[in-house]
C-alpha positions as CSV (number, residue, x, y, z in Angstrom):
1,M,37.0,15.5,16.0
2,S,37.3,11.7,16.0
3,K,38.9,10.0,13.1
4,L,36.4,8.1,11.0
5,A,36.5,4.3,11.1
6,I,36.7,4.2,7.3
7,D,40.0,6.1,7.6
8,G,41.4,3.8,10.3
9,G,39.7,5.3,13.4
10,T,37.8,3.5,16.1
11,P,34.2,2.8,15.1
12,V,31.3,4.1,17.2
13,F,30.2,0.4,17.4
14,A,33.5,-1.1,18.5
15,A,31.5,-4.3,19.1
16,K,28.9,-5.4,16.6
17,A,25.5,-3.8,17.3
18,N,22.9,-6.1,18.9
19,V,20.6,-6.0,15.8
20,P,17.9,-8.8,16.0
21,V,17.8,-11.2,13.1
22,W,14.7,-10.6,10.9
23,P,12.2,-12.2,10.6
24,P,11.9,-13.4,14.2
25,A,11.7,-17.0,15.1
26,D,11.0,-18.9,18.4
27,E,10.9,-22.4,19.6
28,K,7.2,-22.3,20.6
29,T,6.2,-21.4,17.0
30,A,8.6,-24.0,15.7
31,E,6.9,-26.7,17.7
32,L,3.5,-25.5,16.5
33,L,4.7,-25.8,12.9
34,K,5.8,-29.4,13.5
35,E,2.4,-30.1,15.0
36,I,0.7,-28.7,11.8
37,Y,3.1,-30.7,9.6
38,L,2.3,-34.0,11.4
39,S,-1.5,-33.2,11.3
40,H,-1.5,-33.5,7.5
41,A,-4.0,-30.6,7.5
42,W,-2.0,-27.9,5.8
43,S,-4.4,-25.7,3.8
44,F,-8.0,-24.8,2.8
45,Y,-9.5,-22.7,5.6
46,G,-7.7,-24.5,8.4
47,K,-8.1,-23.4,12.0
48,H,-5.1,-21.2,12.0
49,E,-6.1,-19.4,8.7
50,V,-9.6,-18.8,10.0
51,A,-8.2,-17.7,13.4
52,F,-5.8,-15.2,11.9
53,N,-8.5,-13.7,9.7
54,E,-10.6,-13.1,12.8
55,E,-7.7,-11.9,14.9
56,F,-6.3,-9.5,12.3
57,A,-9.7,-8.1,11.6
58,A,-10.2,-7.5,15.3
59,Y,-6.7,-6.0,15.7
60,T,-7.2,-3.5,12.9
61,G,-10.9,-2.8,13.6
62,A,-12.0,-4.1,10.2
63,A,-15.2,-6.1,9.6
64,S,-13.4,-8.9,7.8
65,C,-10.0,-10.1,6.6
66,A,-9.1,-12.5,3.8
67,M,-5.7,-14.0,3.8
68,M,-4.0,-14.6,0.4
69,A,-0.8,-15.9,-1.1
70,N,1.1,-12.5,-1.2
71,G,0.7,-8.8,-1.1
72,T,0.5,-8.4,-4.9
73,V,-2.5,-10.6,-5.5
74,T,-4.3,-8.8,-2.6
75,L,-4.2,-5.6,-4.8
76,E,-5.5,-7.6,-7.8
77,V,-8.3,-9.2,-5.8
78,A,-9.3,-5.8,-4.3
79,M,-9.6,-4.2,-7.7
80,Q,-11.4,-7.2,-9.2
81,A,-13.9,-7.2,-6.3
82,L,-14.5,-3.5,-6.9
83,G,-15.2,-4.0,-10.6
84,I,-12.1,-2.2,-11.8
85,G,-10.9,-3.4,-15.2
86,P,-10.3,-2.5,-18.9
87,G,-10.9,1.2,-19.7
88,D,-10.4,2.3,-16.1
89,E,-7.6,4.3,-14.6
90,V,-6.1,3.9,-11.2
91,I,-3.8,6.6,-9.7
92,V,-0.6,5.3,-8.0
93,P,2.5,7.0,-6.6
94,A,5.7,7.4,-8.6
95,Y,7.8,5.8,-5.8
96,T,6.7,2.3,-4.7
97,W,7.4,-1.3,-5.4
98,I,6.4,-2.4,-8.9
99,A,3.5,-4.5,-7.6
100,T,1.4,-1.4,-6.9
101,G,1.4,-0.6,-10.7
102,T,1.6,-4.1,-12.2
103,A,-1.4,-5.2,-10.2
104,V,-3.4,-2.5,-12.0
105,V,-2.2,-3.8,-15.3
106,V,-3.1,-7.4,-14.5
107,V,-6.8,-6.5,-14.0
108,G,-6.7,-4.6,-17.4
109,A,-6.8,-1.1,-16.0
110,T,-4.2,1.7,-16.6
111,P,-1.9,2.9,-13.8
112,V,-1.6,6.7,-13.7
113,V,1.6,7.7,-12.0
114,V,1.8,10.9,-9.8
115,D,4.4,12.5,-7.6
116,I,5.0,12.1,-3.9
117,E,5.2,14.6,-1.0
118,P,8.8,15.7,-0.1
119,D,8.3,15.1,3.7
120,T,6.3,11.8,3.8
121,Y,7.5,10.3,0.5
122,C,3.8,9.2,0.1
123,I,1.5,10.1,-2.8
124,D,0.8,13.8,-3.1
125,P,-3.0,14.6,-2.9
126,V,-2.5,17.8,-5.0
127,E,-1.0,15.7,-7.8
128,V,-3.8,13.1,-7.4
129,E,-6.5,15.6,-8.1
130,K,-4.6,17.0,-11.1
131,A,-4.5,13.5,-12.6
132,I,-8.2,12.6,-12.3
133,T,-10.1,12.1,-15.6
134,P,-13.5,10.7,-16.5
135,K,-11.8,7.2,-16.6
136,T,-10.4,7.4,-13.0
137,R,-12.0,4.7,-10.8
138,A,-9.6,4.4,-7.8
139,I,-6.6,5.7,-5.9
140,I,-3.9,3.4,-4.4
141,P,-2.1,5.4,-1.7
142,V,1.0,3.6,-0.4
143,H,1.9,4.0,3.2
144,L,5.7,4.0,2.6
145,Y,8.5,3.0,5.0
146,G,7.6,4.9,8.1
147,S,4.8,7.2,7.0
148,M,1.2,7.3,6.1
149,A,-0.3,9.1,3.1
150,D,-2.6,12.0,3.9
151,M,-5.7,10.0,4.2
152,D,-7.9,13.0,5.2
153,K,-7.2,14.7,1.8
154,I,-7.3,11.5,-0.2
155,M,-10.7,10.4,1.2
156,E,-12.0,13.9,0.6
157,I,-10.8,13.8,-3.1
158,A,-12.3,10.2,-3.4
159,K,-15.6,11.3,-2.1
160,K,-15.7,14.4,-4.3
161,H,-15.0,12.3,-7.5
162,N,-16.7,9.1,-6.5
163,L,-13.5,7.0,-6.4
164,Y,-12.5,3.9,-4.6
165,V,-9.5,4.0,-2.3
166,I,-7.3,0.9,-1.9
167,E,-4.7,1.4,0.8
168,D,-1.4,-0.3,0.1
169,C,-0.4,-1.2,3.6
170,A,2.6,-3.5,2.8
171,H,4.8,-1.3,5.1
172,A,2.1,-0.2,7.6
173,H,1.3,-3.1,10.0
174,G,0.5,-1.4,13.3
175,S,0.2,2.1,11.9
176,E,-2.8,4.2,13.0
177,W,-4.2,7.5,11.6
178,A,-6.1,9.4,14.2
179,G,-6.7,6.2,16.1
180,K,-7.8,4.2,13.1
181,H,-5.6,1.4,11.8
182,A,-4.1,1.6,8.4
183,G,-6.3,-0.1,5.8
184,T,-9.6,0.8,7.5
185,L,-9.8,4.4,6.2
186,G,-10.4,3.5,2.5
187,D,-12.5,0.8,0.9
188,V,-9.8,-1.9,1.2
189,G,-6.5,-2.3,3.0
190,S,-3.9,-4.5,1.3
191,F,-1.2,-6.1,3.4
192,S,2.0,-8.1,2.6
193,F,3.6,-10.6,4.9
194,Q,6.6,-11.2,2.8
195,Q,9.8,-12.1,4.6
196,S,11.1,-8.5,5.2
197,K,7.8,-7.2,6.4
198,T,6.8,-6.0,9.9
199,I,5.0,-9.3,10.5
200,A,6.3,-11.9,8.1
201,S,5.6,-15.4,7.0
202,G,8.0,-15.7,4.1
203,E,5.2,-15.0,1.7
204,G,1.6,-14.1,2.3
205,G,-0.9,-11.2,2.3
206,A,-4.4,-10.1,3.4
207,C,-7.2,-7.7,2.5
208,I,-9.3,-6.1,5.1
209,T,-12.5,-4.1,4.7
210,N,-15.5,-2.8,6.6
211,D,-17.9,-3.7,3.8
212,P,-19.2,-7.2,4.4
213,A,-20.3,-7.7,0.8
214,L,-16.8,-6.6,-0.4
215,G,-15.2,-8.9,2.1
216,E,-17.2,-11.8,0.9
217,A,-16.3,-11.1,-2.7
218,M,-12.6,-10.9,-2.0
219,G,-12.7,-14.1,0.0
220,R,-14.4,-15.9,-2.9
221,I,-12.2,-14.5,-5.6
222,S,-9.1,-15.6,-3.8
223,H,-10.4,-19.0,-2.7
224,I,-11.6,-20.6,-5.9
225,G,-15.1,-19.2,-5.4
226,Y,-15.7,-21.0,-2.0
227,Q,-17.6,-19.2,0.7
228,Y,-15.5,-18.1,3.8
229,G,-14.7,-21.0,6.1
230,A,-16.0,-23.6,3.7
231,V,-14.9,-27.2,4.1
232,Q,-13.0,-28.7,1.1
233,G,-15.2,-31.0,-1.0
234,K,-18.5,-30.1,0.6
235,A,-21.0,-28.2,-1.5
236,T,-21.6,-24.6,-0.8
237,E,-23.4,-21.8,-2.5
238,P,-21.5,-21.2,-5.7
239,P,-20.1,-17.7,-6.6
240,P,-22.2,-15.3,-8.6
241,M,-22.1,-16.0,-12.3
242,G,-19.2,-14.0,-13.9
243,M,-17.1,-13.8,-10.7
244,I,-13.9,-15.3,-12.0
245,S,-12.0,-16.7,-9.0
246,H,-8.4,-17.6,-8.4
247,N,-6.4,-20.0,-6.3
248,Y,-4.6,-17.5,-4.1
249,R,-4.8,-19.5,-0.9
250,I,-2.3,-19.4,2.0
251,T,-1.3,-22.3,4.1
252,E,-1.7,-23.2,7.8
253,F,2.1,-22.8,8.3
254,Q,2.1,-19.2,7.3
255,A,-1.1,-18.4,9.3
256,A,0.5,-20.0,12.5
257,I,3.7,-17.9,12.1
258,L,1.7,-14.7,11.7
259,R,-0.6,-15.4,14.7
260,S,2.5,-15.7,16.9
261,Q,3.8,-12.3,15.7
262,L,0.4,-10.6,15.8
263,R,0.2,-11.2,19.6
264,T,3.1,-8.8,20.2
265,L,2.6,-6.4,17.3
266,R,1.2,-3.5,19.4
267,E,4.0,-3.8,22.0
268,D,6.6,-4.1,19.3
269,T,5.2,-1.2,17.3
270,E,5.3,1.1,20.3
271,F,8.8,0.0,21.2
272,R,10.1,0.7,17.6
273,A,8.2,4.0,17.6
274,R,9.9,5.2,20.7
275,N,13.3,4.4,19.2
276,A,12.3,6.1,16.0
277,E,11.4,9.2,17.9
278,T,14.7,9.2,19.7
279,L,16.5,9.1,16.4
280,R,14.2,11.6,14.8
281,K,15.1,14.3,17.4
282,R,18.8,13.7,17.2
283,L,19.1,13.3,13.4
284,N,16.9,16.2,12.5
285,A,19.2,18.4,14.6
286,I,22.1,17.5,12.2
287,P,22.2,20.0,9.3
288,G,21.6,18.3,6.0
289,I,19.6,15.4,7.4
290,K,15.8,15.3,7.5
291,V,13.9,12.2,8.7
292,Q,10.8,11.1,6.9
293,S,7.7,12.6,8.4
294,P,5.4,10.0,9.9
295,G,2.3,11.7,8.5
296,R,0.1,14.6,9.6
297,R,-2.4,12.7,11.8
298,V,-0.5,9.5,12.6
299,S,-1.2,8.5,16.2
300,L,1.0,5.4,16.1
301,Q,3.5,4.7,13.3
302,G,4.6,1.3,12.3
303,Y,7.9,1.1,10.4
304,Y,9.2,-1.1,7.5
305,Q,12.4,0.9,7.2
306,Y,13.6,4.1,8.8
307,A,14.1,6.6,6.0
308,M,15.6,10.1,5.7
309,T,17.0,12.4,3.1
310,L,20.6,13.6,2.9
311,D,20.9,17.0,1.3
312,T,24.2,16.6,-0.5
313,A,24.6,20.4,-0.6
314,F,25.6,20.1,3.1
315,L,28.5,17.8,2.2
316,K,32.1,18.8,1.4
317,E,32.9,18.9,-2.3
318,G,33.4,15.4,-3.8
319,I,31.6,13.6,-1.0
320,T,28.6,11.5,-2.3
321,R,25.7,9.9,-0.7
322,E,27.3,6.5,-1.3
323,Q,30.5,7.6,0.5
324,F,28.5,9.0,3.4
325,C,26.7,5.6,3.7
326,A,30.0,3.7,3.4
327,A,31.4,5.8,6.3
328,L,28.4,5.0,8.4
329,R,28.7,1.3,7.7
330,A,32.4,1.5,8.8
331,E,31.1,3.0,12.1
332,G,28.9,-0.1,12.5
333,V,25.6,1.3,11.3
334,G,24.0,-0.8,8.4
335,C,22.5,1.9,6.2
336,G,22.3,2.4,2.5
337,P,20.8,4.4,-0.3
338,G,17.6,2.4,0.4
339,G,14.5,1.3,-1.4
340,W,14.4,-0.1,-4.9
341,G,16.9,2.2,-6.5
342,D,14.5,4.0,-8.8
343,L,11.0,5.1,-9.5
344,M,8.3,2.4,-9.9
345,F,8.2,2.6,-13.7
346,R,12.0,2.5,-14.1
347,Q,12.8,-0.4,-11.8
348,R,14.7,-3.2,-13.3
349,L,11.8,-5.7,-13.0
350,W,9.2,-3.2,-14.5
351,S,8.2,-4.8,-17.8
352,V,5.0,-2.9,-18.6
353,P,5.0,-1.4,-22.2
354,E,4.7,2.4,-22.2
355,E,1.3,2.4,-23.9
356,L,-0.2,0.5,-20.9
357,Y,0.5,3.2,-18.2
358,R,0.5,7.0,-18.0
359,V,3.0,9.2,-16.1
360,V,1.7,12.6,-14.9
361,S,4.4,13.8,-12.5
362,Y,7.4,12.4,-10.6
363,K,10.2,15.1,-10.1
364,T,10.0,15.2,-6.3
365,A,10.2,11.4,-6.2
366,E,13.1,11.4,-8.6
367,K,15.2,13.8,-6.6
368,I,14.6,12.0,-3.3
369,V,15.3,8.5,-4.7
370,K,18.2,9.2,-7.0
371,E,20.0,11.7,-4.9
372,Q,19.0,11.9,-1.2
373,L,17.3,8.8,0.2
374,I,19.0,6.8,3.1
375,T,17.4,4.0,5.0
376,L,18.0,1.8,8.0
377,S,16.2,-1.6,8.0
378,L,13.4,-2.3,10.5
379,N,15.5,-4.2,13.0
380,W,17.7,-1.1,13.6
381,L,14.7,0.2,15.5
382,M,14.8,-2.7,18.0
383,L,18.1,-1.8,19.8
384,S,18.5,-0.7,23.4
385,E,18.2,3.0,24.2
386,E,22.0,3.1,24.6
387,E,22.6,1.5,21.2
388,T,19.9,3.7,19.5
389,N,21.8,6.8,20.7
390,K,25.0,5.3,19.4
391,V,23.4,5.1,15.9
392,A,22.8,8.9,16.2
393,D,26.4,9.3,17.4
394,A,27.6,7.7,14.2
395,F,25.6,10.0,12.0
396,E,26.9,13.0,14.0
397,K,30.5,11.7,13.7
398,V,30.4,11.2,9.9
399,M,28.7,14.6,9.3
400,A,31.2,16.3,11.4
401,E,33.9,15.0,9.1
402,Y,32.1,15.1,5.8
403,G,29.9,18.2,6.3
404,R,30.8,21.6,5.1
């Protein structure tokens, strides 16, 4: 048995792992940004914004795409366009970033929190159906980390109860369910392009849909009521009376950055998926470690983080999850307890009064998040085959020392 690096032994990664810096940057895109800067044309349906809308819609197989300022307002706009508001309930998972719930509150509706599945960490369809009331209008399944929610069951429930489905795809760029891209299975797909995301522009977001009327509404609501592709200052048909619109526009700089990353998204997704599968086979063979399931009918899985659970019952007495992660970091593998540290409605930035949301179930999510979750960031799936196997070597080494 090799001595752990945390105890003075030689680390598995004797030299620093060749982990790419995220988000990616290249000289060609830098030159394009300079060109946009000098053009003085920075916003308002510029050529790059229009092009990305068209290209992302084509990539995902959606009828339309509307870029916006971030992946929080995309959820708000989707609900507003669907007519969701005061008196309505929207079912959300117990474990997700706060935006999934706060967006519901912003439109005046009530988030209803339900538990997640133990293998995918995504919303549990059984718990969804239990939480439905006459006030329920929509479900927001979150495709989390490296998995997709069970869209077959969710769409079956939605159809049965006449509910809308808004897919939160902030982690799911490139993911496909039975050959259909994430975001195209429900009524709307909401994406984030924040700095840590799979394709990233610092801030940014988009909604996709296969409903032309819904796409038109989301475009207008996010773009001060203007029709898609309108020219600033030129008269167009006004929005319908009562459609309260916002200024959630994105800039040409962000659109240009995203276009450059979109060109290689398929190739990059497939590369990361191969490395993820290499790790899955090796890590799942270690007693006490179980990698997050990619989803029942996922045909290609995109990754935001690479997640797994550590069953502390397999560790020696006194060894904690935090100590396990510290030992891995000493071996050169940058892992941690992962995520946001707590359930959505307990996160530090959650400021919604208790009377404005309803919690139905959360025990599975609580156990995973508070006791078991470990994640590796996206760029750890972009190593060579040799270094990917060294990551697995590090897990095996630490468990050999810390396991029972």
